[in-house]
C-alpha positions in Angstrom: -29.5 42.5 14.4 -28.2 39.7 16.7 -29.9 41.4 19.7 -33.3 40.6 18.1 -32.3 36.9 17.7 -31.2 36.8 21.4 -34.5 38.4 22.5 -36.4 35.7 20.6 -34.2 33.0 22.1 -34.9 34.3 25.6 -38.6 34.0 24.9 -38.6 30.7 23.2 -36.3 28.9 25.6 -37.1 30.8 28.8 -33.6 32.0 29.3 -32.1 35.4 30.0 -29.1 36.3 27.8 -27.9 40.0 27.8 -25.0 41.8 26.0 -21.6 41.5 27.5 -20.4 45.1 28.4 -17.8 46.7 26.1 -17.9 43.8 23.6 -19.6 43.4 20.2 -21.7 40.3 19.4 -21.3 38.6 22.8 -24.1 37.7 25.2 -24.0 36.2 28.7 -26.7 34.2 30.5 -27.4 31.3 32.8 -29.0 28.0 31.8 -30.5 25.5 34.2 -29.7 21.9 33.4 -30.9 19.5 35.9 -29.8 20.8 39.3 -27.0 22.9 37.8 -27.1 26.5 36.9 -24.4 27.1 34.2 -23.1 30.3 32.8 -23.1 30.3 29.0 -21.6 32.9 26.7 -22.7 33.2 23.1 -20.3 34.8 20.6 -21.3 35.9 17.1 -18.5 36.5 14.6 -18.5 38.5 11.4 -19.3 35.3 9.3 -22.7 34.7 11.0 -25.1 33.3 9.7 -22.6 31.5 7.4 -21.2 29.9 10.5 -22.7 28.9 13.8 -22.3 31.2 16.8 -19.7 30.0 19.3 -20.8 28.9 22.8 -18.5 29.1 25.8 -19.0 27.6 29.2 -17.7 30.1 31.7 -16.6 29.3 35.3 -17.2 25.5 35.0 -16.2 23.4 38.0 -15.9 20.0 36.3 -15.0 18.5 32.9 -17.7 18.3 30.2 -17.4 16.3 27.0 -17.0 18.3 23.8 -15.8 21.4 25.8 -12.2 22.4 25.3 -9.9 23.9 27.9 -11.0 27.5 27.0 -14.6 26.5 27.6 -15.6 26.5 24.0 -18.2 23.9 23.0 -17.7 21.7 19.9 -21.3 21.8 18.8 -21.2 19.7 15.6 -18.8 16.9 14.5 -19.0 17.3 10.7 -17.1 20.2 9.0 -19.2 19.5 5.9 -22.5 20.3 7.7 -24.8 22.3 5.4 -25.9 25.5 7.0 -29.1 27.1 5.8 -28.3 30.8 6.2 -31.7 31.9 5.0 -33.1 32.0 8.6 -30.4 33.1 11.0 -32.6 32.6 14.1 -33.0 28.9 13.3 -29.2 28.6 13.2 -28.9 30.2 16.6 -31.7 28.0 18.0 -30.2 24.8 16.6 -26.8 25.7 18.1 -28.3 26.6 21.5 -30.2 23.3 21.7 -27.1 21.3 20.7 -25.1 23.1 23.5 -27.8 22.2 26.0 -27.8 18.6 24.8 -24.0 18.4 25.3 -24.1 19.9 28.8 -26.9 17.5 29.8 -24.7 14.4 29.4 -24.6 12.9 32.9 -21.2 12.1 34.4 -20.8 8.3 35.0 -23.3 7.4 32.3 -22.4 5.2 29.3 -23.0 8.1 27.0 -20.6 10.3 29.0 -17.8 7.6 28.7 -18.6 7.1 25.0 -18.4 10.9 24.2 -15.1 11.3 26.0 -13.6 8.4 24.1 -14.6 10.0 20.8 -12.3 13.0 21.4 -10.1 11.7 24.2 -6.8 12.4 22.4 -7.8 16.1 21.8 -8.7 16.5 25.5 -5.5 14.9 26.6 -3.3 16.8 24.3 -4.7 20.1 25.6 -3.5 19.3 29.1 -0.2 17.8 28.2 3.1 19.6 28.7 5.0 17.0 26.6 4.3 15.1 23.5 5.8 11.6 22.8 6.0 10.2 19.3 5.4 6.5 19.4 6.0 3.6 17.1 3.6 1.3 18.8 5.4 -1.8 20.1 4.0 -5.2 19.3 1.7 -6.2 22.2 -1.0 -8.6 23.3 -3.7 -8.5 26.0 -1.1 -9.5 28.6 1.6 -7.0 27.7 3.8 -5.3 30.3 6.9 -3.9 28.6 9.8 -1.9 30.0 11.2 0.4 27.3 13.3 3.5 26.9 12.0 6.7 25.4 14.7 8.7 23.7 14.6 12.4 24.6 16.6 15.1 22.6 15.8 18.8 22.9 12.1 18.3 23.9 11.5 15.8 21.2 10.7 12.3 22.5 10.4 9.1 20.5 9.4 5.6 21.8 9.7 2.3 20.0 10.8 -1.2 21.0 14.1 -0.5 19.2 16.4 2.4 20.4 18.2 2.5 17.1 14.9 3.1 15.3 14.0 5.8 17.8 17.3 7.6 17.3 17.0 7.2 13.5 13.6 8.9 13.6 14.8 11.7 15.7 17.7 12.2 13.3 16.0 11.8 10.0 12.6 13.3 10.6 12.9 15.7 13.6 16.4 16.9 12.9 17.5 16.1 16.4 21.1 14.8 16.8 22.9 14.3 20.0 25.9 12.2 21.0 24.3 11.8 24.5 20.6 11.4 24.2 18.5 11.2 27.4 16.7 7.9 28.0 13.5 7.9 30.1 12.3 4.6 31.5 8.9 3.9 30.0 6.3 1.2 31.0 4.0 0.2 28.2 0.9 -1.6 29.6 -2.2 -3.0 27.9 -5.2 -2.8 30.2 -7.6 -5.7 30.4 -10.9 -3.7 30.1 -12.2 -0.3 28.9 -12.1 2.3 31.6 -12.9 6.0 31.7 -9.9 8.3 32.6 -11.0 11.6 34.3 -9.7 14.6 32.4 -7.5 16.7 34.7 -4.3 18.7 34.6 -2.6 16.8 37.4 -3.0 13.4 39.0 -1.6 11.6 42.0 0.9 8.8 41.8 -1.2 6.8 44.3 -4.3 7.1 42.0 -2.3 5.9 39.0 -0.8 3.0 40.8 -4.3 1.8 42.0 -5.7 2.3 38.5 -3.1 0.0 37.0 -3.4 -2.7 39.7 -7.2 -2.8 39.3 -7.2 -3.1 35.5 -4.4 -5.5 34.7 -3.9 -9.3 34.7 -2.3 -11.2 37.5 1.0 -11.5 35.6 1.0 -7.8 34.9 0.3 -7.0 38.5 3.3 -9.1 39.6 5.6 -7.2 37.3 4.3 -3.9 38.4 4.5 -4.7 42.1 8.1 -5.7 41.6 8.8 -2.2 40.2 6.9 -0.6 43.1 9.3 -2.3 45.5 12.3 -0.4 44.0 13.7 2.3 46.2 14.3 5.7 44.6 15.2 9.2 45.8 14.6 11.0 42.5 13.1 9.6 39.4 11.3 10.3 36.2 9.3 7.7 34.3 6.6 7.5 31.6 3.7 5.1 31.8 1.7 4.4 28.6 -1.6 2.6 29.1 -3.4 1.0 26.1 -7.1 1.2 26.8 -9.6 -0.8 24.7 -11.7 1.6 22.7 -14.7 1.3 20.5 -12.7 0.6 17.3 -9.1 0.4 18.4 -7.0 0.7 21.6 -6.4 4.3 22.9 -2.9 5.2 24.2 -3.0 7.2 27.4 0.4 8.6 28.6 1.5 9.8 32.0 4.7 11.6 33.0 5.7 11.0 36.6 8.3 13.2 38.3 9.6 12.9 41.8 12.3 14.7 43.7 12.8 13.5 47.2 15.2 13.9 50.1 15.6 10.2 51.0 15.2 6.8 49.3 11.7 5.3 49.4 9.9 2.5 47.7 7.8 3.7 44.8 4.7 2.3 46.4 5.3 4.5 49.5 5.7 7.7 47.5 2.5 9.8 47.3 3.8 13.3 46.5 5.0 12.7 42.9 3.7 15.0 40.2 1.8 13.0 37.6 0.7 14.9 34.4 -0.8 13.9 31.1 1.7 12.9 28.4 0.4 13.4 24.8 0.9 10.4 22.6 1.3 10.8 18.8 1.4 7.5 17.1 3.7 7.4 14.0 3.8 3.7 13.2 2.9 2.4 9.7 -0.5 1.0 10.6 -1.7 4.2 12.2 -0.5 6.5 9.5 -2.0 4.5 6.7 -5.3 4.1 8.6 -7.1 6.9 6.8 -6.1 5.5 3.4 -8.1 2.3 3.9 -5.0 0.4 2.9 -5.1 -3.2 3.8 -2.2 -4.7 5.6 -1.6 -7.0 2.6 0.4 -4.2 1.0 2.8 -3.8 4.0 5.2 -6.5 2.9 4.8 -6.3 -0.8 8.0 -5.7 -2.8 7.9 -3.8 -6.1 10.6 -3.4 -8.8 10.1 0.0 -10.7 12.0 0.3 -14.0 12.3 4.0 -14.8 11.4 6.9 -12.4 11.0 9.7 -14.9 7.9 11.8 -15.3 5.4 8.9 -14.9 7.5 6.6 -12.8 8.3 9.2 -10.2 4.7 9.8 -9.5 3.9 6.1 -9.5 6.6 5.5 -6.9 5.1 8.2 -4.6 1.6 6.9 -5.1 2.6 3.4 -4.2 4.3 4.6 -1.0 1.3 6.7 -0.1 -0.9 3.7 -0.6 1.1 1.6 1.9 3.8 -0.1 -0.2 7.0 -0.1 1.8 9.6 -1.9 -0.4 10.5 -0.5 -3.8 13.6 -1.1 -5.8 14.1 1.6 -8.5 16.3 1.1 -11.6 17.0 4.1 -13.7 20.3 5.2 -15.3 19.2 8.7 -16.1 20.3 12.0 -14.5 17.6 14.5 -13.6 18.0 17.6 -15.7 16.5 21.0 -15.2 14.4 20.9 -18.3 12.4 18.0 -16.8 11.3 19.6 -13.5 7.9 20.7 -14.8 7.1 17.1 -15.7 8.6 15.4 -12.7 7.6 15.0 -9.0 11.1 16.3 -8.1 11.8 20.0 -8.5 14.5 22.4 -9.6 16.6 22.0 -6.4 17.0 18.3 -7.0 17.7 18.8 -10.7 20.7 21.1 -9.8 22.2 18.2 -7.7 23.1 16.5 -11.0 22.4 13.1 -9.6 20.7 10.0 -10.8 16.9 10.1 -10.6 16.8 6.9 -8.6 19.0 8.3 -5.9 17.0 11.5 -5.7 13.7 9.5 -5.6 15.1 7.4 -2.7 15.9 10.6 -0.7 12.5 12.1 -1.5 10.4 9.0 -0.7 12.3 8.0 2.5 12.1 11.7 3.6 8.4 11.8 3.1 7.2 8.4 4.2 8.7 6.8 7.3 9.2 3.0 7.2 9.6 2.8 3.4 12.8 1.2 2.2 13.9 2.3 -1.3 16.8 0.7 -3.1 18.1 2.9 -6.0 20.0 -0.1 -7.3 23.1 2.1 -7.7 25.4 -0.4 -9.4 28.2 0.5 -11.8 25.8 -0.2 -14.6 22.1 0.8 -14.0 20.9 -0.3 -17.4 17.8 -2.4 -17.4 19.3 -4.7 -20.0 22.1 -5.6 -17.6 19.5 -6.7 -15.0 17.8 -8.9 -17.6 21.0 -10.9 -18.0 20.2 -12.4 -14.6 16.4 -13.0 -14.8 16.3 -15.1 -11.7 16.4 -11.8 -9.7 13.0 -10.9 -11.0 11.5 -13.7 -8.9 12.2 -11.6 -5.7 9.3 -9.2 -6.4 5.6 -9.2 -6.0 5.2 -6.8 -8.9 7.4 -5.4 -11.7 6.4 -2.0 -13.1 8.0 -0.5 -16.2 7.7 3.3 -16.8 10.5 3.2 -19.3 8.4 4.2 -22.3 10.5 1.8 -24.4 8.3 -0.8 -26.0 11.3 -2.9 -27.2 12.6 -3.5 -23.6 9.1 -3.9 -22.3 8.4 -6.7 -24.8 11.7 -8.3 -24.0 10.7 -8.4 -20.3 7.3 -9.8 -21.2 8.9 -12.6 -23.2 11.5 -13.3 -20.5 9.0 -13.7 -17.8 7.2 -16.3 -19.8 10.3 -18.1 -21.0 11.7 -18.4 -17.5 8.3 -19.3 -16.0 8.5 -16.3 -13.6 5.0 -15.7 -12.4 5.4 -12.1 -11.3 2.8 -9.7 -12.6 4.1 -7.1 -15.0 2.6 -3.6 -15.4 3.6 -1.3 -18.2 2.7 2.4 -18.5 3.3 5.3 -20.9 1.9 8.6 -22.2 0.8 9.4 -25.7 1.8 12.7 -27.2 0.2 16.1 -26.8 -2.2 15.1 -24.0 -4.3 12.8 -26.1 -4.0 10.0 -23.5 -2.0 7.4 -21.6 -2.1 3.7 -20.8 -1.4 1.2 -18.0 -1.3 -2.5 -18.9 -1.2 -5.4 -16.5 0.1 -8.8 -17.8 1.5 -12.0 -16.5 -1.4 -12.2 -14.1 -3.5 -15.4 -13.6 -5.2 -15.3 -16.9 -5.4 -13.3 -20.1 -3.1 -12.2 -22.9 0.5 -10.9 -22.8 2.0 -7.6 -23.8 3.0 -9.0 -27.2 -0.7 -9.6 -28.0 -1.2 -5.8 -28.0 1.8 -5.4 -30.5 0.8 -8.3 -32.8 -1.1 -8.3 -36.1 -4.2 -10.3 -35.3 -3.9 -12.3 -38.6 -0.2 -12.9 -39.0 1.2 -12.4 -35.5 3.9 -10.1 -36.9 5.2 -7.3 -34.6 3.4 -4.0 -35.2 2.8 -0.7 -33.4 0.7 -0.7 -30.3 -2.7 -1.8 -31.6 -4.8 0.4 -29.2 -2.8 3.6 -29.7 -4.7 6.9 -29.9 -2.5 8.1 -32.7 -2.1 6.8 -36.2 1.0 4.6 -36.7 4.0 5.8 -38.7 4.2 9.3 -37.3 7.3 10.7 -35.4 6.5 13.0 -32.4 10.0 13.6 -31.2 11.2 17.2 -30.8 14.7 18.3 -29.9 16.2 21.1 -27.8 19.9 20.4 -28.3 20.4 17.5 -30.7 19.8 13.8 -30.1 20.6 14.1 -26.4 17.8 16.6 -26.0 14.9 14.8 -27.8 11.5 14.6 -26.2 7.9 14.0 -26.8 5.5 16.8 -25.8 3.0 16.1 -23.0 2.3 18.0 -19.7 2.7 17.2 -16.0 -1.1 16.8 -15.8 -0.9 14.1 -18.5 1.9 12.4 -16.6 -0.1 12.5 -13.3 -3.2 11.1 -14.9 -1.2 8.2 -16.4 0.6 7.6 -13.1 -2.8 7.6 -11.2 -4.2 4.9 -13.5 -1.0 2.9 -13.2 -0.9 3.2 -9.4 -4.6 2.1 -9.1 -3.9 -0.9 -11.4 -0.7 -1.8 -9.4 -2.6 -1.8 -6.1 -5.4 -3.8 -7.6 -2.9 -6.4 -8.8 -1.1 -6.5 -5.5 -4.3 -7.0 -3.6 -5.3 -9.8 -6.0 -8.3 -8.0 -7.3 -7.1 -7.8 -10.9 -6.3 -11.4 -12.1 -6.9 -10.9 -15.8 -4.7 -9.1 -18.2 -6.0 -5.6 -18.4 -5.5 -2.5 -20.5 -6.5 0.7 -18.7 -6.4 3.9 -20.7 -7.4 7.5 -20.3 -8.1 9.8 -23.3 -8.1 13.6 -23.7 -9.0 15.8 -26.6 -7.1 15.8 -29.9 -7.0 19.6 -30.4 -3.3 20.1 -29.7 -2.2 17.0 -31.5 -4.1 17.8 -34.7 -3.2 21.5 -34.6 0.5 20.3 -34.8 -0.3 18.4 -38.0 -0.7 14.9 -36.6 -3.5 12.3 -37.1 -5.5 10.3 -34.6 -6.0 6.6 -34.9 -9.3 4.9 -36.0 -9.3 3.4 -32.5 -9.4 6.8 -30.9 -12.2 7.9 -33.2 -14.2 4.8 -32.1 -13.6 5.6 -28.5 -14.7 9.2 -28.5 -17.8 8.4 -30.6 -19.1 5.9 -28.1 -21.3 7.4 -25.4 -20.6 4.7 -22.9 -17.1 5.9 -22.4 -16.3 8.9 -20.2 -12.6 9.5 -20.3 -11.4 6.2 -19.0 -11.3 2.9 -20.9 -10.8 -0.4 -19.2 -10.5 -3.6 -21.3 -9.5 -7.0 -20.1 -7.9 -8.8 -23.0 -7.4 -12.5 -23.9 -4.5 -14.1 -25.8 -4.6 -13.9 -29.6 -4.0 -17.2 -31.3 -1.1 -15.9 -33.5 0.9 -14.2 -30.7 4.3 -16.0 -30.6 4.8 -15.4 -26.9 1.4 -16.8 -25.9 2.1 -19.8 -28.2 5.3 -20.5 -26.3 3.4 -20.2 -23.0 0.8 -22.6 -24.3 3.4 -25.1 -25.3 5.1 -24.9 -21.8 1.8 -25.8 -20.2 1.4 -29.0 -22.1 
């Protein structure tokens, strides 16, 4: 069948593709583009027409954008491109026209330079024999730094701090060595955008000239001083930061020279210069795809409780870009909790505190986070509250304790002590009926006690916006009081943690400045089949067509709330 499509292509585009001998689904032909006659190979796989045919440029004599080292053309950028497989020939024609378009890009043109920059790192990595992991040093437009890359067993890390490099090699690459190898590395920010030709090998003379022609006078002075040094054998790395369309592009070179006599570096022309692949691993680069603003980088969070909900909240915050989290939890992770916790069976068999295990998990998954498990003799939250001044050290306090009495005490303490740190409380309701995240002590709005106060008398009552009717006990037991639990699933836990994490990020970014109740609700089938009753509030929620699983309600102080009254008196 593909032969018919090729014959039609030959007629419509005035080309001559013919089957490749002893192969199936491959066709070879020549295409005239400008003054060039290029040899193209079309390869159909078993998934055609659900996939485009592959195009290969055979026997090319120069570099082409969007063509990898094997000669394969990258025809389309988007992996989500919708392919209409109803007409296979149109798919072949579109792919052929795109291949011709790519190969028609003229060397030296602005489009040529632009297309190379789009995928420069991919081209460079293909030709690199080594990869360097870099925590990008702080630099300006006039930067010329001499640093040391740390090399252990073909793993290389560069930062502006050797101890950090060694720590990364040890903790994340499992490379430990009492005598690491240090490679002198020059980190240079170029003063303009340039196009680097894509090759397997370069000359030292060419690289020297490139640097001298694209740096400031002060950078040239430093570089020339290095070139005056006399060496017999040397190995150095040079990393150039080239201004790109949206950000600077790191381009690395590895320079090796083995000589018989000492010469100045500027007089050596036979050194081997090869591409050095750069993999950036700094915080800013790794959080780039999350859209996380730098405002989260230095925020400090106190997390009270890292059980089923709190564990996921901690991970979500780290993934969102929060680096500093103190975790206070006096509980040991047990095996019966692993199906509701982000940690698994292996961690549960360690018989350690959840906070210690969460530190290991988070610091092992997300470089540059700093987790304090607050492993004092007494990890009880009530001990911490005896010294409330410590709460001022945070940008946000999050309670995933699921204990309303302690949460209300923290709420009261923050207002009594005039501690203006936002407070977020989260908890699940039983049997998957829902969960809540509440932000208080923000710029305006009510306090947590408002949601536990009778609106007429101000007396303490059950949570007013609960989805279950008050006065019911949902606790079950496995082995007596020590094994009591409330039934809900890991999916319920993650849903509550997701709402909580979004609310926390919104508060930290200053987007939520009014006390807010954020809730999700599920169906009541399981709860009611176990003999329990939903609340009138839940009935109101599910009967309203404007809600769709998530309820967000900013709330104001109620006049009879004793804590808000105290706050009002303080402001007089």
